[in-house]
N, C-alpha and C positions, 0 to 999 in steps of 0.2 A: 883506665883509659886505653884505648887501643891504638896503637901506632900504625899509622898508614904512610909508610915511606914512599910509596910510588905516587900518592896523592900529594905528599909534599914535594916531590921532585916535580911533578906536573905543574904545580902552583910556581915553583920557582921559574919554570921554563916560561910561565906567562909574564912574570917579573922581568925576566930577560928580554922578553919581546917588547914589553912596554918601554924598557930602558933604551932599546935600540930605536924605537919610534921617537920617544923624547929626545934622545941625541941628534937624530937626523934633523928633527923640528928646530931644536934650538940651534943647531950649526947652521942651518939655512937663514934663521933669523938673524943670527949673528953676521952672517956674511952680506946680507941686505941692508942691514942698519948697524953700522959699527958702534953707535951709541948704546947699543943694548949688550955689547960683549962684556962689560964687566958683570952685570947681573946673569948674562947667559952662562959665563964662567962658573958663577957659583951655583946656578941651577944644575949644571952638569956635574959638579962636584957632589952634591946633595944626592942626584939621581944615582950616581955610581955608587956612592956609599949605601943607599938603599939596597942597590942590587947585589952588592957584596954581603950584606947581612942575609938576604935570601940564599946566597951560596953556603954561607956558614950555617944556616938552618938545615940545609941539606946535608952538610957534614955531620952535624949533630944528630940527624936522624940516622945516618949510616953508622955512627958510633953505638946509638941506642939499640939498633938491630943487632950488632955484634955483641953487645953486652948482654942482651936476652936471649940470643939465639947461638951465638958464636959463629955466625955465618958472615962473611965478608961481603959486602954488596956494593955496586957502583951506581949512585942515583943521579950522579951528574951526567945530564944528557949529552952535553958536548963531549964527555970521555967514553961514552958508549958508542962502539963501533957498529956500523950498520950491519955486519954479518953476525952480530950478537955476542962477540967476544969482548 
């Protein structure tokens, strides 16, 4: 099995984007109808946990690259600075 860490990081970015979209949608729904607040809070918790699972998978991919190559890489897109450092 070939490890594709950049593909994993790209998929995690997609998960992060979906989380942001869901969070915004649920927040608006909760503001418009307070009766959905309890269900909305649960939904937000579950989506945040799924987002964190994605982050942990990226961390595991980084560790696997290190174990296989000895190279330390940063795959978390939010930690990569635009100037490449």
